[in-house]
N, C-alpha and C positions, 0 to 999 in steps of 0.2 A: 378399599373399594374404589378409591379415587383414580386408580390407573385406568387408562383407556382400554386395556385388554379385558377389563372386567374381573380382574383377579383381586384376591384379598390375602393378606399375610395371616397365617394362623398364629396362635400365641407362641408356637415353637419356631416361628420364622419360615415355615414352609408356605409356598404359594399354592393357594387353593382356588378352584373355580374353573370357569369357562373362559373361552376367548371369543371375541366377537365373530370370528370367522368359523367357529365350530358350528356344525349343524346340530340342531336340537330344538326342542320346543320352548316356548316362552315359559311354560310351567316349570320345566327343568331349570331354566336360568333363575327364576324366582326362588325355587327350592335351594339352589346352590348358594344364592345370596343369603337366604334365611339361615342355612346351616353355618355359613361363615360368620354371620352376625351373631348367631346363637353361641358359637364357640368364643368369639371375642367378648361378648357380654358375660358368658359363663365364667370366663377367667376373672372378670371384675367381681362377680358374685361370690366367688370362693372365699374372698376376704370376709364375707358376711355370713358364711356357713349356709349359703343358699344355692340351689340349682335354678336353672332358668324356669322350669315349671313351677317351682316353689315361689319364685319371685312373682311370676304371673298370677299365681293363686293369691298371694298377699294383695296384689293390686285389685284383683276381682273381688275378694272378700271385703276389702275396704270400700270399694265402690258399690257393691251389691251384697250387703250383709244377709246371711241366711240362705246362701246358695246350697243346693244339694250336692252330694258327691257326684251324682250323674251329670249335673250341670258343669261342675268343675272338670270332670273327665272329658266332656265334649269340648270345652274351651281350650284345654291344653292338649287335645288330640291324643288321649290315652284311653285305656280301658278303665272301668270302674275299679278293678283290682289294683291297677297301677296307681290310680288316683288315691285310693285308700292308703296304700303304702307311703305315697308322697305326703299325704295329710298326717299320717302317723309321725313322720319325721318332723313336720311343723309343730304338731302337738307336743312332741317330746321336748322341743325347744321352747315351748310356751308361747308360740306365735299365733296359733289358732286354737279354737275350741269347738267341739261338736256339742250341739244342744238338741234335745229331742224335738222332732217335728210334731207339733200338736195335732196336725191333721193326718199324719201317717206314722204310726208307731214303729214301722220298719225302717224309717229313714231319719237322718239327722240334718240339721241346718248348721252350716259352717260359718263361724264368726271370727274375725281377726281380734286379737287381744291388744292391750296397750303396748305390750312388748313387741308385738308384731307390727304395730303402727310405727314404733320407734325404729325398728330394724329396717322396715320398708323405706322410711324417710332417708335413712343413712345410705341405703343401697341405691336409691334413686339418684342421689348426687353422683355416685361413682358411675352409674350406668349413663347418665346424661353426659358426663365428661367423656366417656368412651365413645358414645354415639357422636358427639361433637368432633372428636378426633377422626372418626371414620368419615365424616361429612366435610372435613376441613377444605378439601380441594374443590368443592362444589360451590357455585354461586347461590345466594339466597333464592333466586328464581328457579334454579335447578332443583334445590331441595323442596321448594313448594310444589313444583311440577311432579316430582317423584311421589310426594305424599298424596297429591290429588289423584295421580294415576293409581296408586295402591288402593286408596279409598274407593275409587270408581270400580276397579276390578273386584274388590271385596263385595261391594254392593251388587254388582252384576252376578257374582257367584251365588249370593244369598237369594237373589230373585229367581235364579234358575234351579236352585236346589229343591229337592222334594221336601214336603213338610215333615217335621219330626214331632214325635210325641214327647213333649217336655213334662208331662204329668208324672212320669216315672222318676224315681229318684232315690 
């Protein structure tokens, strides 16, 4: 990502992405960067038997124990069915567990296990190392500005989004 053209090397060495002179929307550029980063991080996560959505789910369930499947699906931008399949993989590895939701017999609360916490801690080290590699050519000020901009756009998107019904799960 450090190249001025806005490209990123894929794990297989192919150049991916946009060039500054291409016409396109800002949203497309952000999506391109996300897909490239997801591929780079995904390569690191393979060593831990995790996909990017599984890694994100472990982060979320550690920070917010008891999330519903619907909450997780929204956060990883998937359907409930896809989230259930992803969670089944994490359950099979002993990384999360589903517990009955005492206020809704039809849903479950998802909790990270001790094995999940251990795997997450190990994976975070590799992900942090890869992210540092991707950011190496940027100054600390540029990294801070990029993070501030991303936070600001995310906040603006949440403010302009229609309300959701989070009571379903």
